N, C-alpha and C positions, 0 to 999 in steps of 0.2 A: 251564680245568686240568681233563684228561682224568680219568676213575676211576681210572686205575691208576696215576697218575700221585700224586694224593690219596693215595691208601691207601699208597703204600709210603713217600712222603714224611712223610704224618703217623705212619706205622711206626718208620721210622727217627729224629725228630724227641722222638717220646716215649721214642724206649729210649736215645738220648744223653741226654736229660735236655734238649735244645737249643729244643721249643717255648717262645715267648713266648703267654703268654696277653692278649689282644685289650683287656682292660679294665687292668688294673694293668702289664702290661709287664714282668710277670717271669716267670722262667722254673718251669714245669709239673713240678714233683721226680714221682718214682714214687707217696713216700709221701703224696703231695697230692691232694685228692678234687676230680673233675671233674665236668664237665656237659659235653655235646656236643650241639650243634644238628642234628634230624635235617632238616634243610632240606638246611643247608651243611655241615655234619659240620664245623664247627670246634670247636674244644675248649678249652675256660674254667677258670677254680677255681670251684668249685661257690661258695665264699664269695663271691667277685667277682661272680657269675652272680646271687646272692641279693641284693645292694647295688643292682646295675645295675635288675633288677626291681622292688622295694621303690624306687626314687626315679623310677618310670615316670607323668608325668603323664596319659596317657591313664586313663581307665576302666574302657575293654573288653578290655584285656592288655596286653603289654610286647612290646617288640618286639627282635629276635635285634640283638647289637653288628656281627655279620658280617653277616648276608643282609638284615635286617630285615622280617624272617618275624613276623606277628604269634604269640604265644602268649597261651594263658589263663588258666595256673596258675605261678603260683612254684615252682621243682624246690627241694625239701627232702633229696630223697636222693640218695645218691650210688651210682651203679649203671652195670654194665658197659656197652660201647656196643650190645648190643644188648638190653641193660633188663629182663635176663634174671634176674642178680641185684644184690641189695643189699648196698653195702660188700664188693664182690668184693676176694679174698687178695692179699694185697700179696705181688710175686715177684722176685727178683733173680736169675732162670735166665737163661743167657746169651740164648737165643732166645725167652723168654716175652714176650708184650705187655705193656706195663704196664696196668692199668685194666680189661684183659680176662680172661671169666668160663674160659675154654677150651673150651667147649662152641660144640656148632654155632652158627652164627649165627642161621638161619634166618628172614630178615627175607622178607615176605611182598610180591610186587610188582615184583622188582628188573627184571621182562622189559619193565615199561611197563604202560598202562592194558589189564586184561584177564589178565595174569599170575597166575597162581594158585601158583606154585611158589615153593619158600625157598628163603635163600641157603645153600649147602653148605658155605661156608666157616667156619673158626674165627669167632668172636668177633674183629670188628677195628674199626678206627678207619676215617673216609672213608666213601666210597660203595661199596657191594657190585660184584663183576664186573656184565659181562652175563647172562643166564640163555639157555641152552644147552639147554634142554630140546627137546626133538622135538614139534610142534605140529599139526593138522590144518587148516587154512583157505581159504575157499571166495574165490573173486573177485569185487570187486564186484557183476557181474551175478550171482554166485551160480550160474551156469551147469556152473561146476569147479570141483576141492577139489585144494590143492596140500599139500605133508608140507614145514614148514619150520622153521627156531631160531626160539624164543620171543618171544626180543629180536629177532629179524631186523624190518628195516622198508623191504627192498624193496617194489616194488609188484609184486602179483600178478592180470597180468592174462591172458584168456585170448584176444583177440584177435577174437571173436566180434562180432553187433553187440547191442549194449546193452537195446533195447526196452522199457525201463521207461516208464512210465505218466507224461507230463511233468504241470505243472502246471497245467493247464488241466481235466485228467482227464477228457480226451476221445483226444488223440493221444496215440503215443508214440516214445518217443526212437529216433533212427535212426542213431546213431553207436556205433562201435567200444565195445566194453567200457572202462569209464574210472573215476577214485577221483572219490569228490566227486558233489557233486549234479550233475543235467543243467539242459542249458541251459533257458531259458523257449520256449515253446511260438513258433513264429515262424509260423503258419498266421493269413491276414487273412480276416475276414468283412466281407462287404458289408451292408450298412445303410441303412435309407430313412428319409427324416424322417416325420412323421403327417402332413402337408399336401402330401407328394408333388413338394415340390418342390426336394427338396436329398437329397444319399447319400453315403457317406463309408465306408472302410476302417478295422476296428479290429485288433488282435493277438487272439488267442482266449485268455481268460484263463477263469477262474471265473466272473466277475463277467460277461462277455460270450457267454460259451457259446452259452446259450439268449436270446440276446437278438435282435432282428429291424428294430425303430423303436429314432429318435431324437429328438429335439425341436432344430429349427434355428432356436429363437429368434426368427423371422420372425412376423409378424401372420398369421394362419390366412384370414383373408378369406374361408372359406367360406362358401354361404349356406347362413340358419338353417332350421329346420323352417315357421318364417313363410313363408318363399319371398320375404320383405321385406328383411330387412336381413342383411349380412352378421356374421360373428364378427369379434369386435376383438380375443379373445385372443392369445397368443401360439402356438404353433406347437404343438397337443396331441392325445390320441387323439381321441375324443369332445366333439364342440361340444355345450353347455347349451342350454336352451330362451331363447328370446328373451325380453331382460328387459322388453320393450315387451307384452308377451302378457298377455291380460286374466287369465289364471290368474296370473301373476307380483306383475302389482299388485292389492293387495286394499283401500287408500288412497288418499287424495288425499297430494299432495307434503307437509303437512305431518305426516302421521300421526294427526290424530285422527280425521276422518272417513272413512267407508268409502263407496267408490265408487260404491255406490248412490245412498246419505245424498245423495252431493256433485253427482250426477247430478238428482237432485230438486229439488234447492239451485238447481240452474243451468237446471232446466228440460230438460236433453237427456237420450238416449235413452240406455239403458246399455250399456257399451263391451262391441261384441262381435269386434272384432279389434286387433291389434296398432296400425295406423293411427290408430285412433279417437282423437280426444286425452284429454288427460286431466284430468278436471275437479278446479276448486280449490274448497275449501268456503269461501273469502272471512273463515275467521277471520283470528287474529295466527297466526304461525307458532309464537314462542318456541320456538324450535330452541335448544340452549347455543350459545353463540358461544366463541372463544377470550378472548377478554378478561373484566378482571371480577378476584375474588378466587376464591380457591378453593374458597371457601364459597358466595360469593355471585357464581355467572359471568352476566356480559349475557347476555341471551336477544334474538332479532330479534323487531323491532317492526313487520315487514311486513306482509300479509295473505300467505295461501299461495300460493305462486308457484313456478311448475316450473322454475326456475333452480337448478341443483344445489346452488350457492352462496349464501350469505345476503348482501344487501348489507354494505357496513361500516356497523360500530356510530360513532356520529356521539358518545356515552360518553366518559370518561376513566379511564382505570384506575391506582390509588396502584401503584407498583410499590416493593419496597425496595432500596436499592442492593445490589450485590453482596457485601457485608460486613454488612448491616444494620443500619448505622451511621443513613442516613436514608431519607426516603420521597419518591420522585420521582412527581406526578403529569404520566402519558405520554397523547396521546390514544390512542385506542382502534386507528383505522387505522394509525398508525405504530409498534403496538407491537412489531410484526415486523418493522422495520427496524433499530427503536432497540437491539436486540439488550441485550448484558447491560448493566447500568444502572452504573457506576462514581461513585463520590462523589474528592471531593480530601481526605480524610483519609488523613494519611500514616501507613505503620506504624511504630511508635518500637521496635520488639524489636530484640533482636539476634541475627544471622544465628550461626551453627551453629558460624562460627569465633569467636562472642563476639569480633569486633574490628570488623565493621562493623554500620550499622543500615540495616535492609530499607529505610524511606522507599521501597514501593512503595504508590502508591493504591489506596486500598479492597481492602487486599491481605485474603487466604482463603487463605493458606498456611498450615498447622501447622508444619512442621519449618523453614521459615526455611532452607533451603540456599543459601548462601554462593556466587552466578555467577561470582565472581573469582577468576580464577587464581593460586595462591598467589606463583608467578613470581620466589619467593627462592632467593638461592646456594646449590646441596649443598654440603655439607663439599670437594665437590672441586672446588670453583671452577672448574669446567669447562660445567656446567650451570644451569640452573633447574629450580626443583621444577615440574611440570606437573600437579599435582592442584589441586582446588578450595584455594578459601583454609580453613584447617586450624590445631585448636590443636594445641599442642605443636612436637617438634621436627621438621620435613622426614623423609621416609624417606632412608636412602642410595643413590648415585647407579646405577643400575639399568644405567648403559652398560658394556660389558665392552671390551676389547681383547686381540686375541688374535695382538698381536706380542709379541716377548720386550724387556723391559722392562729394561735396560743400565746401568752408571753410566757415567761419564764417558769413563774408559779400555776399558770394556765387559769386565773380569774378572766382576763379580759380573753376576749374571743372575737375573731373575725372570722364569720361564717364565708362558706364557697359560695358561688365562685372568688377564688383569691388569684388577679392577677399575679404572676411571676413577678418577683422584684419587692413586694410589697414588705414593709417593715412591719414586725411584732407588735402587734397595740401598746397604747401605755399604759402600765401601772400604775395604781396608787399606794399598791401595797410593800410593805416593807420588801425588802429583798431577803429570799429566803436559802440560798445557796452557801457554802460551809466555805467560812476565812479562814486566813489562818491564823488568825488572833483573834480570844473571848472579848473584845471589848466590842459593846450594844455598835448596833447596826444603823447608819444612818443615813441609808440611803434607800430610794425605792430599787424596784423589779427591775430590771433591764436587759433589753437584749443583747450588748455588750456581752464578748466572751470574757472579760476580763472585770473583775469589779473594781468601783474607785478603790485608791490605796487608802487606807486607816490611817486620819490624820490626829490621832489620841497621843501626847507627847507623853514617851519613856525614858527609862532609865537603862542603857545599854555598855554594854562593856568595849572598846577599841578591838581593833585587831589583834594587837599583840596586848590586850590585858594589859595595859600600860595603868590607866586608867578609866573608871566609870562616869561615861559620857550622860548628863545631865538634858532634859528637854528636850530628845530624839524622837521625832516624828515615827511611829510603828512601822510603817513601812517602810524604813530604811533601814536595808538592810547592811549597807557596806557603810562603817560606822572608823574614821581615820581618827584619833586625838593631835596629828601634825608631828609627834615628835619621831626622833628614830627609831625605827625598830631595835635597832642596839643586840640583836640577838644572834649567838654565836654561830659562824660558818662550821663549812665541814672543815676547815681546814683545821680549825681550833686555836688561830689564830687573830682572827681577824672578826668584828660585827659589824651587821648589815648596816650600811649606810642608807638605808633606802627611810623614806617619811613612812610611819605607821602604814602596812598596806594589807591584803587578806591574803593573800596566795602565799608559798615558801619562797625564801629568802632565793633560793637557788633549787635550777631543774634537778632531775634524776641526774645526770648526766653533764651536768656543768660543771667546771672547775672554776674557783677559785682566781678571778683577776685584779683585785686590788693590790695594791703597790706596797712593797716589802717595807716593814716600821723599822728594822733593826739600825742602828746609828753605824755609819762608816768607822773605818779607826783613824782616817786623814782627816777629815774635814768634819766630821758629827753630824751631817745630812743624813736620811735615812736611805735606805736602798733604793727604792723604788720601785725595783726588778716586779714583775707580778711573780706573787705569791707562790712558793717553790719551798722545798721539802729540805735540802741539801743546803751547803753554805752558800752566803750570797755570792754570785757574780763578779767576777774582777773588770768594772767597769769606769768607766770617766763619770763622774758626777755632773748632772746635768742640771742641775738647783743654780738659783739666780742668787749672786752671793752681792751685798753690799760694799763698796770699797770709797774712801774716802782720804782725804789728805793727810799733811800730819797735822793741820789745824784743826781738822773737821769742818772745814764750810764747802769743799768741795766734794759732793756725792754723785756716785751711779751704779750701776749695776751691773755684774759679768756676771757669766758661767762660772761655776765654782771650780770645773778641771781647770780653765782658763786662770783665774785668781790665784791656784796652788803652784800652775808653772809661772807666773809670772812672780810672784812673791821667794821662787824658790830662786829664779833670778838677780834680784834685789840683794838676797842672802847673800849668794854667791859673789856679787861684785862687792859690796861691803866687807864679805869675809877675804879676799884678794886683796882688798888695799889695806884693809887691818893688818894682814899679815907681812904685807909688803913695808909697812909702818913700823911694826916691830920687830922686822928685820934688822932695819936700818937704827932703830935706838937700844936695842942689846947687844951683847954680846953675841958675835959668832957661833959661839960654843954653847949658847944658852938654847932649849930646848922649848919649842913653842908647842901645847897642848891644840891643835884646831878645832877637835871636836867642843871640847869647853868652852873654845872663843865662838864657836858654832850656836852654842847653848845660851852664851850671854847675846848674842844677837838675839837670837830667835826672841827671849824674852825682855829683850829692851824695845820689840819692834812687834807690831800688830800687823796679821795679815790683811787688817781694813787696808792699812795704811799705805796703799797703791800709788794714788794720786799724786801730781807734784803740785805745789800750790804755784797759784798765779800772784799777779803783781796785785790784785784787790786785796787776796789776801795779807801780803807784807802792809798793805794801807790799812788797812783794818786793824794789824798787830799794832801800828804805829799808834792808830787812835785808841787802842785802850789803854798802853803804858800811858798817851795825853791824859786819856779818864782818869787812871789811877793816878796821876800825879795832879790834877785836878779835883780829886777828890768826889768826882758827880757818883750819883747813886743811878741807876737804872741805864747806863746810858746806849743809846739806841746808833749802831754804829756802822747799820747797813744801808742807811738812805744815801742817795747821793744830790747832787745839786745838778740844775737843769728845766728845762722849758716842759709842763706836764704836757703830755698829748691829747689836747682840747678836741674834740672834733668839728669839721668844717661847721657842723650846725650851730656850734655852741661861737665859734668865733663870727658867724655870722648875726649872730644875735647881739653880740657883742656892738659888732659896729652899727647895727639898727636900733638898740634902745642900751647906752652906754651904761645910763643912772642905773636902771633897772638891774643890772648886771651888778655895779660895783656895790648896790644896794644890799642885794643876794650876796654876794663876797662877805660883805660887812657883817651881814645876819648868823650866815654861818660860821665866822673866824672867830665871832663873840662867842656861838653858841658849844664851839670846840672847847676855848679857854674857859668859861665855866663850866663845863665839863669836866676839864681837866683838874680844878682848884678846887671842886667841891670834892665832900670826903665820907658824905653817907648816902650818896648817891650815885648809883654806876651808869647811870640815863638819865639824859637833859632830852627835853621836846621844846622844839620850836615849830610854831604854826604859821604859813603863808597862807594868805585869804584873799578870797576875790582872784581867783587866777584862770588864765584860759588857756586853753591846749598848747598854745606856744611855752609862754610862760614855766608851765606844767614840765614839758620838756626837757627846759632850761632846767632848774632846777633837780629835776629827775638826776639830768646827766652830772651836772655838778656838783652833789652826792656824792660821787665816785671817787672826785678828786678832792672831797674831805671823808671818805670812812662811813659815810652816815647813812641811816635808813631811811627811806622817800616812803610815804604812805599818802592815798588821795581820799579825800572824804566830801561826797554832794553835799553841793549847800543849800539846795533846789532850786536855784535860778538854772535857768537851762543855759550851758556849756561855759557856767563857773562851777571851779570846784578847789577845793582846800587843799593844802599840801601839808602833810603832818612830817618834821626832820625830828630824827631821831640818833642822839651823837651816845654812843658807849664812850667808856672813860678809858677802857681797853682797846677801843678797834678806831679809835678819830684820830686824825691827823692835820694839817696845816699844808696847801701846797705850796712850793718854795717858791712861784711865780704866781700870779692873777691871772684872771683871765681878761683884762683891762689892759694890764703888762705886757703878757705875751701879745695882743693883738696891733694895739697901738705902738709897742716899745721892743720891735721884735730885734733890738740890737744888743741885747743885756749881753755884756763882755763878762765871760768866767774864763776864759784858757789865757794862758801865759801869750805872749807877742814876741818879747825876744828873753836872754838870757838877766836883765836887769830891769825889765817893762814895769810899769806900774798896773797891778790887778784893781781895775775899775769896775766896780760893780753898778747899776743900774740907777742914774739922780734921781728919778722919782723913790718912791717907797716901795720896798720890795720885803716879802715878805719871806724870811727862809724858813723851813718846816724844821719843827722841834718837836717832841712829845711831850718832853717835860713841862711844869706849869709856871714855873720861875728858873732864873738865873742858875737856883742852884741843881733845879733836875733838866739843865737846858740838854736838850741831846749830845751825845758827844759826837755825832755827824756831825753837827752843824759846827763846832767849835775845832773838830778834829780837821775835819773838811779845810777849815778857813786855815788852818797851821801848816798842814801839810801842803797847801797850794801855796804858801808864800815861800817853800823851800829852794832853796837857790836863788830866792830875789833880794833885792837893797831895798824896795820901798813896798810897805802893805800901808794902802789908802783904802777908808773904809767914811763912803759920803755915805748919808744919811739914810741908815739900814736899822729894818726892824729886825730882831732875831728874838721870836718869843715875848714880846712886850716890853725889849729892852733896845729902845732908839740909839744908833752912837753917831754923833753930829759932830762933824768938822773935821780933823783930818785923821786923829785915832783920839779914841777913849776909851778908856776901861775904870771899871772900878775897882780901885785895889783892895776894898774891902771884902771882894769878893775873890779874886784870885790875881798873884802879882805875874808880870810878863817872864822874871826869872825863871818862877816855875812852870810858865807855860812854854817858856822855849828850854827849858833843859829838858823837856819830855822830846823834842825835837833833835838834841846837840845842837844848839845853837847857842851861842856864845853872844848876850844880849849886851849892848851896847846904847845905854838908852840916854835921850839929849832930854834935859829937864829945860828945855827954854817952854817959856807958854806957862798960864795959870795954874794952882793948885788943882792936884787931881788928874793935868792932863799928862801927856806921856809924850817924846819925843817922838817925834816922824820917820826919824832913819833910823832904822835897825841894820848894822852890818851883819851880814855870815862871817860865822867865826870858823877856822880853817880847821877841819876836823882831818 
């Protein structure tokens, strides 16, 4: 921006109060205090520039926000632009410049370097106008004077020869009048070497203007003053005296004896010329050698000798390794060749990165700089860190792109320079890429390689085209109906057993391995061998087959081929037994058809009936006969007497709170009885209220012994809940012994003590299980078990017992209207001997068994 433009623009903006402070971005008003930079002339709020300067971290001052020029002091005064008036008066006149004092500006140096004139305009913002004062100035060669404007920048050249002294101080400039320094001197000076063998030309400078000779660095080879030897030094001005001259050598080679004494010892005349031999004294040389310790150097042990170098030392020297950890003995003759001694100790210190160990042998490094390149990926994800391995985060990527970075559609642009790794700009326009479907695009332009999936609901066929699935998202390609594939496989015998799938049912070279379904001729089970073309192989059937006893109570599973073998053994045994019986019963001449007899056995006995009936089967069979004799409906012959398996927790609760346990038992018993008696309802419920955790646990476990369902419900009070018990008509029952009886009277005697002993039940009230609701539907288990238990007994004494609501008091009491004793014991093959003593309706207590 030119000076005039800046001045007029700042004046207009300050007058209109439209200029913004570069720090706070707020408008600068007339009433505000300002500060103007004297370098860039930008205007700031005084308070803003104070905060800016106070927050600077530099110790030698602060920098202007506009031009970054250095300032030493923090401004505290509000002055006009020319800095003559403090707190200039506030003026709202039309042509008055805000924050100006109205006096002459008077700034010095507006015309440039050397200008001493002041600005003649009124106090104003921005730069001052150029200085238009007339001054007299000379040309660069100072031979002619011109009258020009003070701020003029035109070159003042007279056109004459310059003739200024050049840098060598000897020659003058031959060019015309010019600005700036003259060119270096171009005159060449010829120099000769000291030995006279070479010469060269060099530019004329302050150093070379008085120089006439130089050294060519070759051997001098001039004859010395002794006329016997030549100079062996490099090219030089004057040669030194001969080194072998008698005046130069004062002692023997070892330096212990003078030449005169050495000559006397050797019996030779005194040296008079450089060609005379140098005598030796014959004493040990004792010159210090390079080997040995720093305080005890080895010395030459050879006699005084003329050779300049002493012979090799035969001793050894102790030298520490580089790190000083170990000492090594080295032969002195190999000392120089051995170089630096390195031990094998590895440095265990961490390097500067704090990650890697040094591991350098015989380490002497103090800083342990890690030489490994970091090579970690930078945040840009395009380059790796090129610094040496270091602590902390890697620096930002230093690479820049000078190409415009645009969004996918090109609407949003980031102009260069763009730091590496910069993401494309956000764009609010709809995505313009081509999509797989024709639905409307609901996402904006994005930089991801793939567009978001389409979430429009469509109808698509499943993989096997079993059904047209509805409400499937558009982007979902794999649609399975979940049904079996059911496609015919390559074998043309099996169908694909997999669920609806996208790919082929079988690979190109795969074979069908599904089990063969052809039924076996013997057992009817499938072949189950891997799918084959030919006839089924003759293998043993490994299917699990069910087997039972003759009555069907016992059931088990066995491998089919074993079942066939066992059945064959049984048939053979029966066949042999039957054949032997027939041979004894018929005439010996009669013929017996074994095949026909075998067919009759096979038709009369099933393959399933391989197990033998046990005692329980016999007991149930007798109970069924008894039930048929008593004309009972739906007898339950599978339940047995005995104490239920109550848990330890239930027993502890019964001992701790017997009243609560008895109450629960009565409620559950009543619930079961009411459920059995109802005709219209299958389920009956009962609710216990105000129960804590222990009581709920007891009821929960007790319900399992009644066949009832348990459920709890919160009552709103902390720690208390209600228990809802549901009894199903077909699934509930009564336990044979209550929890209270099981805990407090554990001596319930139900077994036979001797052949003719009484069978005594508990003296207290005992509840015997029976799924029936009345005496007619009394469970056959209860009656049949009682009848079977007295087989072979003389006495049957029933003391106060409770059989599904029927109390039996006294020695023996049965209702003759429901069943007769003769019918009861006829089923068990007993001949009743009834004693009619007692009141009407009572039966004699003694029943003697009949001989069978």
